C-alpha positions as CSV (number, residue, x, y, z in Angstrom):
1,M,22.4,-37.3,24.0
2,T,21.9,-36.0,27.5
3,S,19.0,-34.0,28.9
4,T,19.3,-30.3,29.2
5,S,19.0,-30.6,33.0
6,S,22.5,-32.3,33.1
7,L,24.3,-29.6,31.2
8,R,24.0,-26.1,32.6
9,M,24.9,-23.5,30.0
10,P,23.9,-19.8,30.5
11,E,22.0,-18.6,27.4
12,D,24.6,-15.8,26.7
13,A,27.4,-18.4,26.9
14,A,25.6,-20.8,24.5
15,A,25.1,-17.9,22.1
16,K,28.8,-17.1,22.1
17,V,29.8,-20.7,21.3
18,A,26.9,-21.3,18.9
19,S,28.0,-18.2,16.9
20,G,31.0,-20.0,15.7
21,A,33.3,-17.2,16.9
22,Y,35.2,-19.7,19.2
23,E,36.9,-22.4,17.1
24,A,37.9,-24.7,20.0
25,L,34.2,-25.5,20.8
26,S,31.2,-26.2,18.7
27,V,27.5,-26.6,19.7
28,T,25.6,-29.4,17.9
29,E,21.9,-29.9,18.1
30,E,21.8,-27.0,20.5
31,V,22.6,-29.3,23.4
32,S,26.0,-30.9,22.9
33,I,29.4,-29.1,23.3
34,V,32.2,-30.8,21.5
35,V,35.9,-30.0,22.2
36,T,37.5,-29.6,18.8
37,Q,41.0,-28.6,19.9
38,A,42.8,-29.3,23.2
39,F,46.3,-28.7,24.5
40,G,48.5,-29.7,27.3
41,P,50.5,-27.2,29.5
42,D,53.4,-27.4,27.0
43,G,51.2,-26.6,24.0
44,S,51.1,-30.1,22.6
45,S,47.9,-31.3,21.0
46,L,45.7,-33.7,23.0
47,I,43.6,-34.5,19.9
48,L,45.7,-37.0,18.1
49,P,45.3,-38.3,14.6
50,G,44.0,-41.9,14.7
51,P,41.2,-44.3,14.8
52,V,39.6,-43.4,18.2
53,M,36.4,-41.5,17.5
54,F,33.3,-40.8,19.5
55,D,30.2,-40.1,17.3
56,G,32.5,-39.0,14.5
57,H,34.6,-36.7,16.7
58,P,38.3,-37.5,17.4
59,A,39.1,-38.4,21.1
60,V,40.9,-36.2,23.6
61,T,43.9,-38.4,24.6
62,L,45.8,-38.3,27.9
63,L,48.5,-40.5,29.4
64,V,47.1,-41.7,32.8
65,R,49.2,-43.0,35.7
66,A,47.5,-44.7,38.6
67,E,47.8,-47.7,40.8
68,G,51.2,-48.7,39.3
69,R,49.8,-48.5,35.7
70,E,50.4,-46.1,32.9
71,E,48.2,-46.1,29.8
72,L,46.7,-43.9,27.1
73,V,43.1,-43.0,27.8
74,H,40.9,-41.7,25.0
75,L,38.1,-39.5,26.3
76,S,35.0,-38.5,24.4
77,P,35.3,-34.8,23.3
78,I,31.5,-34.4,23.9
79,H,31.1,-32.6,27.2
80,G,29.1,-34.8,29.7
81,D,29.7,-38.0,27.7
82,R,31.3,-40.6,30.1
83,R,32.7,-42.8,27.4
84,K,36.4,-43.5,27.4
85,L,38.8,-46.2,26.3
86,G,41.8,-47.2,28.4
87,M,42.6,-48.1,32.0
88,E,39.8,-50.6,32.1
89,G,39.4,-52.2,35.6
90,L,40.9,-49.2,37.5
91,A,39.1,-48.8,40.8
92,A,36.7,-45.9,41.1
93,G,38.1,-43.3,43.4
94,S,41.7,-43.9,42.3
95,R,43.7,-40.6,42.1
96,C,45.3,-40.3,38.7
97,E,48.2,-38.4,37.3
98,L,47.1,-36.9,34.0
99,L,49.9,-36.2,31.5
100,T,50.3,-35.2,27.8
101,P,50.8,-38.4,25.7
102,F,54.1,-37.6,24.0
103,T,55.9,-35.1,26.3
104,R,54.7,-36.7,29.5
105,K,54.2,-33.3,31.1
106,P,51.6,-33.3,33.9
107,L,48.4,-31.3,33.2
108,D,48.2,-28.2,35.4
109,L,46.1,-28.6,38.5
110,V,43.6,-26.0,39.6
111,S,41.4,-26.1,42.6
112,D,38.0,-24.9,43.6
113,D,36.4,-24.8,47.0
114,A,33.8,-27.5,46.1
115,S,36.1,-30.4,45.1
116,D,39.5,-32.0,45.2
117,G,40.5,-29.9,42.2
118,F,40.6,-30.3,38.5
119,A,43.2,-30.8,35.7
120,A,43.3,-28.2,33.0
121,I,43.0,-29.1,29.3
122,Y,43.6,-25.8,27.5
123,L,41.4,-24.9,24.5
124,T,43.9,-22.6,22.7
125,K,47.6,-22.5,22.3
126,R,47.7,-19.4,24.5
127,L,47.3,-21.9,27.4
128,A,45.1,-19.5,29.3
129,A,43.4,-20.7,32.5
130,G,40.2,-18.9,31.4
131,E,39.9,-21.0,28.2
132,A,40.0,-24.6,29.4
133,V,38.2,-27.8,30.1
134,L,38.6,-28.7,33.7
135,I,38.4,-32.5,34.5
136,S,38.6,-34.4,37.7
137,P,41.8,-36.4,38.3
138,I,39.8,-38.9,40.3
139,W,38.9,-42.0,38.3
140,G,35.1,-42.4,38.1
141,R,34.3,-38.9,39.3
142,F,32.4,-37.4,36.4
143,A,32.7,-33.7,37.1
144,S,34.0,-31.2,34.7
145,R,33.8,-27.5,33.7
146,I,34.3,-25.6,30.5
147,L,35.5,-22.1,30.7
148,H,35.7,-19.5,27.9
149,D,36.8,-15.9,28.5
150,A,37.0,-16.9,32.2
151,E,33.2,-17.5,32.2
152,L,31.6,-20.9,33.0
153,I,30.2,-22.2,29.7
154,S,29.1,-25.6,31.0
155,A,29.3,-27.7,34.1
156,W,28.9,-31.4,34.6
157,D,28.6,-32.8,38.1
158,A,29.4,-36.3,39.4
159,N,26.0,-36.7,40.9
160,D,24.1,-36.2,37.6
161,E,22.2,-39.5,37.3
162,D,21.1,-39.2,33.7
163,A,24.7,-39.0,32.4
164,F,25.8,-40.9,29.3
165,A,26.2,-44.6,30.1
């Protein structure tokens, strides 16, 4: 588990998620946010049935292309958790193309003024930009955002030193 200083969640946002009214996210132990459903830009599920689990939660799975390689990468669904399986040995700083595993459709890219941009993993089948997990397409850059109703629910920054190992 990470310290509360690494995850920034406004109290009103935490209350909305903790109420259970939003089925794509759950709050456990009042600190962790777990992605329980995730969709690519074509509506295909990114949480696949299978053996890859993180602390009992199924992985979010993407197809990643970088440096002449293409592999499935299984990401922990726990926001702020750096654990992943796949693309071992890829150099930090490599720009990745992130795609849905079966349809091979690239994830939508969104930008913000403070970074090179993010790839959107949608939290509902409505595929709304305001309901998404935004992740960096740069390998080894641990920065992400969770949006719900276009509000920032949680942010994880690459320079957080006490991130999951």
